[in-house]
C-alpha positions, -999 to +999 in steps of 0.1 A: +347-366-299+348-354-334+333-383-348+306-382-323+299-347-334+299-358-372+275-387-364+251-361-346+252-340-373+242-368-400+215-377-377+202-344-370+205-332-408+186-364-419+157-352-395+156-316-403+151-293-431+180-272-417+206-272-390+226-249-372+260-256-355+270-235-328+299-234-303+330-218-294+359-210-319+380-239-323+354-262-310+352-282-347+322-268-361+336-262-395+355-297-391+322-314-386+305-303-416+334-307-441+342-341-427+306-353-432+303-337-468+335-355-477+325-388-463+289-385-479+305-377-511+330-406-511+305-434-499+281-422-529+313-425-554+322-460-538+287-470-545+282-480-507+245-474-508+216-459-524+208-437-492+241-418-499+245-385-521+274-365-533+272-331-515+282-297-532+286-271-507+285-235-509+299-215-481+289-180-472+303-155-449+275-132-446+296-108-421+315-101-451+286-086-470+264-057-469+225-064-470+221-057-507+256-080-515+242-107-495+204-109-505+202-088-536+184-053-540+165-036-562+175-002-579+146+025-576+161+048-604+169+021-629+138-005-621+164-036-619+171-062-594+204-071-588+210-106-571+231-109-543+255-138-532+227-157-518+198-152-546+226-162-570+235-193-551+196-202-547+194-197-585+224-223-595+211-250-568+175-244-577+186-250-615+208-280-608+188-314-618+211-339-602+201-355-569+234-342-551+229-327-520+235-287-519+245-272-486+241-235-480+266-229-452+264-196-434+300-196-418+303-166-393+298-158-356+262-158-348+250-125-335+233-128-300 
């Protein structure tokens, strides 16, 4: 079942700009994306095809951060912007010219 999930994730990822994996705890969500990341990176390193790119992941648990810590915030008293985790990661990934895939992974429960 896990291999099927990884293949489905790969196919979905190739046809979408973003992907959300949802399911019960212990259903293999994290295992699926980590295995796909490892497989794509390995295929690239082994030169198995030009369609494969190494993957650099940036896992973030948004539930463990305040909104200011996650997105960044503007301090009215000093007129200064302080980057949050997400804006800092975005700056890092956008500045990286390597053709590697960059995955920003929000690994936490989804509120309903």
